[in-house]
PDB file of N, H, CA, C and O in Angstrom:
ATOM      1  N   UNK A   1     324.398 117.563  80.812  1.00  0.00           N
ATOM      2  CA  UNK A   1     324.890 116.023  81.102  1.00  0.00           C
ATOM      3  C   UNK A   1     324.583 115.741  82.627  1.00  0.00           C
ATOM      4  O   UNK A   1     324.832 116.545  83.526  1.00  0.00           O
ATOM      5  N   UNK A   2     323.832 114.102  82.859  1.00  0.00           N
ATOM      6  H   UNK A   2     323.631 113.449  82.129  1.00  0.00           H
ATOM      7  CA  UNK A   2     323.944 113.921  84.306  1.00  0.00           C
ATOM      8  C   UNK A   2     325.182 112.833  84.513  1.00  0.00           C
ATOM      9  O   UNK A   2     325.657 111.881  83.893  1.00  0.00           O
ATOM     10  N   UNK A   3     325.441 113.610  85.869  1.00  0.00           N
ATOM     11  H   UNK A   3     325.055 114.383  86.372  1.00  0.00           H
ATOM     12  CA  UNK A   3     326.857 112.527  86.217  1.00  0.00           C
ATOM     13  C   UNK A   3     326.431 111.209  87.357  1.00  0.00           C
ATOM     14  O   UNK A   3     325.567 111.203  88.234  1.00  0.00           O
ATOM     15  N   UNK A   4     327.315 110.242  86.982  1.00  0.00           N
ATOM     16  H   UNK A   4     328.017 110.247  86.270  1.00  0.00           H
ATOM     17  CA  UNK A   4     326.652 109.029  86.997  1.00  0.00           C
ATOM     18  C   UNK A   4     327.263 108.708  88.390  1.00  0.00           C
ATOM     19  O   UNK A   4     326.595 108.159  89.266  1.00  0.00           O
ATOM     20  N   UNK A   5     328.950 109.183  88.607  1.00  0.00           N
ATOM     21  H   UNK A   5     329.493 109.628  87.895  1.00  0.00           H
ATOM     22  CA  UNK A   5     329.604 109.167  89.960  1.00  0.00           C
ATOM     23  C   UNK A   5     328.129 109.219  91.313  1.00  0.00           C
ATOM     24  O   UNK A   5     328.052 108.392  92.222  1.00  0.00           O
ATOM     25  N   UNK A   6     327.360 110.100  91.154  1.00  0.00           N
ATOM     26  H   UNK A   6     327.422 110.772  90.416  1.00  0.00           H
ATOM     27  CA  UNK A   6     326.851 110.425  92.274  1.00  0.00           C
ATOM     28  C   UNK A   6     325.244 109.346  92.063  1.00  0.00           C
ATOM     29  O   UNK A   6     324.503 109.795  91.189  1.00  0.00           O
ATOM     30  N   UNK A   7     324.896 108.474  92.541  1.00  0.00           N
ATOM     31  H   UNK A   7     325.498 108.109  93.251  1.00  0.00           H
ATOM     32  CA  UNK A   7     324.277 107.608  92.372  1.00  0.00           C
ATOM     33  C   UNK A   7     322.748 108.153  92.636  1.00  0.00           C
ATOM     34  O   UNK A   7     321.809 108.188  91.842  1.00  0.00           O
ATOM     35  N   UNK A   8     322.814 108.626  94.204  1.00  0.00           N
ATOM     36  H   UNK A   8     323.577 108.598  94.850  1.00  0.00           H
ATOM     37  CA  UNK A   8     321.387 109.170  94.202  1.00  0.00           C
ATOM     38  C   UNK A   8     320.953 110.125  93.512  1.00  0.00           C
ATOM     39  O   UNK A   8     319.884 110.231  92.911  1.00  0.00           O
ATOM     40  N   UNK A   9     322.046 111.021  93.637  1.00  0.00           N
ATOM     41  H   UNK A   9     322.915 110.934  94.126  1.00  0.00           H
ATOM     42  CA  UNK A   9     321.474 112.247  92.678  1.00  0.00           C
ATOM     43  C   UNK A   9     321.403 111.817  90.801  1.00  0.00           C
ATOM     44  O   UNK A   9     320.635 112.374  90.018  1.00  0.00           O
ATOM     45  N   UNK A  10     322.097 111.052  90.537  1.00  0.00           N
ATOM     46  H   UNK A  10     322.722 110.599  91.173  1.00  0.00           H
ATOM     47  CA  UNK A  10     321.525 110.372  89.125  1.00  0.00           C
ATOM     48  C   UNK A  10     320.070 109.759  89.189  1.00  0.00           C
ATOM     49  O   UNK A  10     319.276 109.876  88.255  1.00  0.00           O
ATOM     50  N   UNK A  11     319.822 109.184  90.211  1.00  0.00           N
ATOM     51  H   UNK A  11     320.467 109.089  90.969  1.00  0.00           H
ATOM     52  CA  UNK A  11     318.537 108.371  90.408  1.00  0.00           C
ATOM     53  C   UNK A  11     317.643 109.548  90.123  1.00  0.00           C
ATOM     54  O   UNK A  11     316.769 109.583  89.256  1.00  0.00           O
ATOM     55  N   UNK A  12     318.057 110.766  91.188  1.00  0.00           N
ATOM     56  H   UNK A  12     318.766 110.738  91.892  1.00  0.00           H
ATOM     57  CA  UNK A  12     316.763 111.976  90.619  1.00  0.00           C
ATOM     58  C   UNK A  12     316.333 112.573  89.829  1.00  0.00           C
ATOM     59  O   UNK A  12     315.286 113.190  89.634  1.00  0.00           O
ATOM     60  N   UNK A  13     317.944 112.208  88.919  1.00  0.00           N
ATOM     61  H   UNK A  13     318.795 111.706  89.078  1.00  0.00           H
ATOM     62  CA  UNK A  13     317.789 113.381  87.712  1.00  0.00           C
ATOM     63  C   UNK A  13     317.079 112.679  86.851  1.00  0.00           C
ATOM     64  O   UNK A  13     316.108 113.239  86.342  1.00  0.00           O
ATOM     65  N   UNK A  14     317.410 111.202  86.457  1.00  0.00           N
ATOM     66  H   UNK A  14     318.199 110.747  86.870  1.00  0.00           H
ATOM     67  CA  UNK A  14     317.155 110.718  85.404  1.00  0.00           C
ATOM     68  C   UNK A  14     315.265 110.657  85.914  1.00  0.00           C
ATOM     69  O   UNK A  14     314.463 110.424  85.009  1.00  0.00           O
ATOM     70  N   UNK A  15     314.818 110.843  87.122  1.00  0.00           N
ATOM     71  H   UNK A  15     315.470 111.032  87.857  1.00  0.00           H
ATOM     72  CA  UNK A  15     313.278 110.928  87.108  1.00  0.00           C
ATOM     73  C   UNK A  15     312.529 112.025  86.220  1.00  0.00           C
ATOM     74  O   UNK A  15     311.461 111.880  85.626  1.00  0.00           O
ATOM     75  N   UNK A  16     313.192 112.943  86.263  1.00  0.00           N
ATOM     76  H   UNK A  16     314.060 113.060  86.745  1.00  0.00           H
ATOM     77  CA  UNK A  16     313.118 114.312  85.810  1.00  0.00           C
ATOM     78  C   UNK A  16     312.738 113.902  83.939  1.00  0.00           C
ATOM     79  O   UNK A  16     311.734 114.314  83.359  1.00  0.00           O
ATOM     80  N   UNK A  17     313.868 112.988  83.273  1.00  0.00           N
ATOM     81  H   UNK A  17     314.684 112.653  83.744  1.00  0.00           H
ATOM     82  CA  UNK A  17     314.008 113.485  82.372  1.00  0.00           C
ATOM     83  C   UNK A  17     312.327 112.691  81.317  1.00  0.00           C
ATOM     84  O   UNK A  17     311.731 111.698  81.736  1.00  0.00           O
ATOM     85  N   UNK A  18     311.951 113.383  80.113  1.00  0.00           N
ATOM     86  H   UNK A  18     312.435 114.189  79.772  1.00  0.00           H
ATOM     87  CA  UNK A  18     311.082 112.809  79.594  1.00  0.00           C
ATOM     88  C   UNK A  18     311.345 111.032  78.819  1.00  0.00           C
ATOM     89  O   UNK A  18     312.002 110.415  77.981  1.00  0.00           O
ATOM     90  N   UNK A  19     310.329 110.902  79.804  1.00  0.00           N
ATOM     91  H   UNK A  19     309.795 111.403  80.485  1.00  0.00           H
ATOM     92  CA  UNK A  19     310.241 109.048  78.910  1.00  0.00           C
ATOM     93  C   UNK A  19     310.161 108.634  77.682  1.00  0.00           C
ATOM     94  O   UNK A  19     310.576 107.554  77.261  1.00  0.00           O
ATOM     95  N   UNK A  20     309.463 109.738  76.889  1.00  0.00           N
ATOM     96  H   UNK A  20     309.126 110.615  77.231  1.00  0.00           H
ATOM     97  CA  UNK A  20     309.387 109.461  75.528  1.00  0.00           C
ATOM     98  C   UNK A  20     310.283 110.185  74.272  1.00  0.00           C
ATOM     99  O   UNK A  20     309.873 110.489  73.152  1.00  0.00           O
ATOM    100  N   UNK A  21     311.708 110.365  74.870  1.00  0.00           N
ATOM    101  H   UNK A  21     312.040 110.118  75.780  1.00  0.00           H
ATOM    102  CA  UNK A  21     312.516 110.249  74.004  1.00  0.00           C
ATOM    103  C   UNK A  21     313.848 109.901  74.423  1.00  0.00           C
ATOM    104  O   UNK A  21     314.009 109.771  75.637  1.00  0.00           O
ATOM    105  N   UNK A  22     315.013 109.691  73.527  1.00  0.00           N
ATOM    106  H   UNK A  22     314.883 109.796  72.541  1.00  0.00           H
ATOM    107  CA  UNK A  22     315.862 108.855  73.891  1.00  0.00           C
ATOM    108  C   UNK A  22     317.278 109.580  73.773  1.00  0.00           C
ATOM    109  O   UNK A  22     317.794 110.577  73.268  1.00  0.00           O
ATOM    110  N   UNK A  23     317.668 108.172  74.753  1.00  0.00           N
ATOM    111  H   UNK A  23     317.248 107.361  75.163  1.00  0.00           H
ATOM    112  CA  UNK A  23     319.025 109.101  75.409  1.00  0.00           C
ATOM    113  C   UNK A  23     320.363 108.425  75.357  1.00  0.00           C
ATOM    114  O   UNK A  23     320.349 107.258  74.966  1.00  0.00           O
ATOM    115  N   UNK A  24     321.299 108.854  75.622  1.00  0.00           N
ATOM    116  H   UNK A  24     321.311 109.802  75.940  1.00  0.00           H
ATOM    117  CA  UNK A  24     323.252 108.761  74.844  1.00  0.00           C
ATOM    118  C   UNK A  24     323.643 108.584  75.778  1.00  0.00           C
ATOM    119  O   UNK A  24     323.526 109.608  76.451  1.00  0.00           O
ATOM    120  N   UNK A  25     324.342 107.394  76.593  1.00  0.00           N
ATOM    121  H   UNK A  25     324.437 106.562  76.046  1.00  0.00           H
ATOM    122  CA  UNK A  25     325.341 107.171  77.112  1.00  0.00           C
ATOM    123  C   UNK A  25     326.423 107.322  76.833  1.00  0.00           C
ATOM    124  O   UNK A  25     326.609 107.485  75.627  1.00  0.00           O
ATOM    125  N   UNK A  26     327.482 107.346  77.607  1.00  0.00           N
ATOM    126  H   UNK A  26     327.330 107.213  78.587  1.00  0.00           H
ATOM    127  CA  UNK A  26     329.110 107.122  76.825  1.00  0.00           C
ATOM    128  C   UNK A  26     329.969 107.274  78.262  1.00  0.00           C
ATOM    129  O   UNK A  26     329.713 107.954  79.256  1.00  0.00           O
ATOM    130  N   UNK A  27     330.877 106.541  78.029  1.00  0.00           N
ATOM    131  H   UNK A  27     331.084 105.988  77.222  1.00  0.00           H
ATOM    132  CA  UNK A  27     332.135 106.726  78.506  1.00  0.00           C
ATOM    133  C   UNK A  27     333.266 105.906  78.485  1.00  0.00           C
ATOM    134  O   UNK A  27     333.025 104.854  77.895  1.00  0.00           O
ATOM    135  N   UNK A  28     334.408 105.989  78.905  1.00  0.00           N
ATOM    136  H   UNK A  28     334.604 106.844  79.385  1.00  0.00           H
ATOM    137  CA  UNK A  28     335.644 105.547  78.239  1.00  0.00           C
ATOM    138  C   UNK A  28     335.636 104.144  77.950  1.00  0.00           C
ATOM    139  O   UNK A  28     336.154 103.741  76.909  1.00  0.00           O
ATOM    140  N   UNK A  29     335.194 103.496  78.623  1.00  0.00           N
ATOM    141  H   UNK A  29     334.773 103.823  79.469  1.00  0.00           H
ATOM    142  CA  UNK A  29     335.531 102.386  78.960  1.00  0.00           C
ATOM    143  C   UNK A  29     334.036 101.550  79.130  1.00  0.00           C
ATOM    144  O   UNK A  29     333.918 100.425  79.616  1.00  0.00           O
ATOM    145  N   UNK A  30     333.172 102.224  78.712  1.00  0.00           N
ATOM    146  H   UNK A  30     333.268 103.138  78.318  1.00  0.00           H
ATOM    147  CA  UNK A  30     331.591 101.720  78.719  1.00  0.00           C
ATOM    148  C   UNK A  30     331.214 100.767  80.223  1.00  0.00           C
ATOM    149  O   UNK A  30     330.178 100.144  80.459  1.00  0.00           O
ATOM    150  N   UNK A  31     332.102 100.876  80.851  1.00  0.00           N
ATOM    151  H   UNK A  31     332.943 101.382  80.659  1.00  0.00           H
ATOM    152  CA  UNK A  31     331.605 100.260  82.235  1.00  0.00           C
ATOM    153  C   UNK A  31     330.678 101.016  83.131  1.00  0.00           C
ATOM    154  O   UNK A  31     329.786 100.272  83.541  1.00  0.00           O
ATOM    155  N   UNK A  32     330.590 102.183  83.554  1.00  0.00           N
ATOM    156  H   UNK A  32     331.314 102.787  83.221  1.00  0.00           H
ATOM    157  CA  UNK A  32     329.791 103.290  83.358  1.00  0.00           C
ATOM    158  C   UNK A  32     328.385 103.808  82.908  1.00  0.00           C
ATOM    159  O   UNK A  32     327.575 104.489  83.537  1.00  0.00           O
ATOM    160  N   UNK A  33     328.329 103.349  81.781  1.00  0.00           N
ATOM    161  H   UNK A  33     328.987 102.796  81.270  1.00  0.00           H
ATOM    162  CA  UNK A  33     327.341 104.026  80.675  1.00  0.00           C
ATOM    163  C   UNK A  33     326.405 102.170  80.700  1.00  0.00           C
ATOM    164  O   UNK A  33     325.220 102.176  80.365  1.00  0.00           O
ATOM    165  N   UNK A  34     326.891 101.140  80.996  1.00  0.00           N
ATOM    166  H   UNK A  34     327.854 101.134  81.267  1.00  0.00           H
ATOM    167  CA  UNK A  34     326.250 100.268  80.538  1.00  0.00           C
ATOM    168  C   UNK A  34     325.835  99.951  82.102  1.00  0.00           C
ATOM    169  O   UNK A  34     325.355  98.822  81.999  1.00  0.00           O
ATOM    170  N   UNK A  35     325.752 100.318  83.489  1.00  0.00           N
ATOM    171  H   UNK A  35     326.143 101.235  83.572  1.00  0.00           H
ATOM    172  CA  UNK A  35     325.849 100.427  84.181  1.00  0.00           C
ATOM    173  C   UNK A  35     324.631 101.335  84.412  1.00  0.00           C
ATOM    174  O   UNK A  35     323.545 100.994  84.880  1.00  0.00           O
ATOM    175  N   UNK A  36     324.917 102.252  84.101  1.00  0.00           N
ATOM    176  H   UNK A  36     325.800 102.529  83.721  1.00  0.00           H
ATOM    177  CA  UNK A  36     323.401 103.145  83.361  1.00  0.00           C
ATOM    178  C   UNK A  36     322.176 103.159  82.995  1.00  0.00           C
ATOM    179  O   UNK A  36     321.201 103.808  83.376  1.00  0.00           O
ATOM    180  N   UNK A  37     322.341 102.313  82.156  1.00  0.00           N
ATOM    181  H   UNK A  37     323.133 101.785  81.847  1.00  0.00           H
ATOM    182  CA  UNK A  37     321.451 101.491  81.097  1.00  0.00           C
ATOM    183  C   UNK A  37     320.374 100.882  81.718  1.00  0.00           C
ATOM    184  O   UNK A  37     319.157 100.985  81.562  1.00  0.00           O
ATOM    185  N   UNK A  38     321.221 100.090  82.606  1.00  0.00           N
ATOM    186  H   UNK A  38     322.210 100.007  82.732  1.00  0.00           H
ATOM    187  CA  UNK A  38     320.646  98.976  83.643  1.00  0.00           C
ATOM    188  C   UNK A  38     319.707 100.203  84.265  1.00  0.00           C
ATOM    189  O   UNK A  38     318.525 100.036  83.966  1.00  0.00           O
ATOM    190  N   UNK A  39     319.901 101.127  84.881  1.00  0.00           N
ATOM    191  H   UNK A  39     320.862 101.262  85.124  1.00  0.00           H
ATOM    192  CA  UNK A  39     318.938 101.589  85.566  1.00  0.00           C
ATOM    193  C   UNK A  39     318.186 102.744  85.295  1.00  0.00           C
ATOM    194  O   UNK A  39     317.360 103.220  86.074  1.00  0.00           O
ATOM    195  N   UNK A  40     318.588 103.372  83.747  1.00  0.00           N
ATOM    196  H   UNK A  40     319.259 102.985  83.115  1.00  0.00           H
ATOM    197  CA  UNK A  40     317.097 103.619  83.082  1.00  0.00           C
ATOM    198  C   UNK A  40     316.320 102.441  82.990  1.00  0.00           C
ATOM    199  O   UNK A  40     315.212 102.493  83.524  1.00  0.00           O
ATOM    200  N   UNK A  41     316.645 101.420  82.446  1.00  0.00           N
ATOM    201  H   UNK A  41     317.545 101.377  82.012  1.00  0.00           H
ATOM    202  CA  UNK A  41     315.432 100.345  82.379  1.00  0.00           C
ATOM    203  C   UNK A  41     314.787 100.277  83.184  1.00  0.00           C
ATOM    204  O   UNK A  41     313.608 100.499  82.909  1.00  0.00           O
ATOM    205  N   UNK A  42     315.160  99.897  84.824  1.00  0.00           N
ATOM    206  H   UNK A  42     316.118  99.716  85.047  1.00  0.00           H
ATOM    207  CA  UNK A  42     314.314  99.609  85.855  1.00  0.00           C
ATOM    208  C   UNK A  42     313.556 101.156  86.042  1.00  0.00           C
ATOM    209  O   UNK A  42     312.488 101.259  86.645  1.00  0.00           O
ATOM    210  N   UNK A  43     314.205 102.228  85.490  1.00  0.00           N
ATOM    211  H   UNK A  43     315.073 102.144  85.000  1.00  0.00           H
ATOM    212  CA  UNK A  43     313.368 103.439  85.852  1.00  0.00           C
ATOM    213  C   UNK A  43     311.875 103.507  84.776  1.00  0.00           C
ATOM    214  O   UNK A  43     310.907 104.236  84.993  1.00  0.00           O
ATOM    215  N   UNK A  44     312.001 102.682  83.775  1.00  0.00           N
ATOM    216  H   UNK A  44     312.787 102.090  83.599  1.00  0.00           H
ATOM    217  CA  UNK A  44     310.778 102.923  82.779  1.00  0.00           C
ATOM    218  C   UNK A  44     311.460 103.724  81.913  1.00  0.00           C
ATOM    219  O   UNK A  44     310.894 104.184  80.921  1.00  0.00           O
TER     220      UNK A  44
END
């Protein structure tokens, strides 16, 4: 699990992920997961 609350740590953690795999994001209101998806798209 990667915590979105610490955005700088979040960025460094997603850069380590395998870009050929699918990942799922969730949060109670979908607000943070929506923002996280946008960041994932920018990161490739």
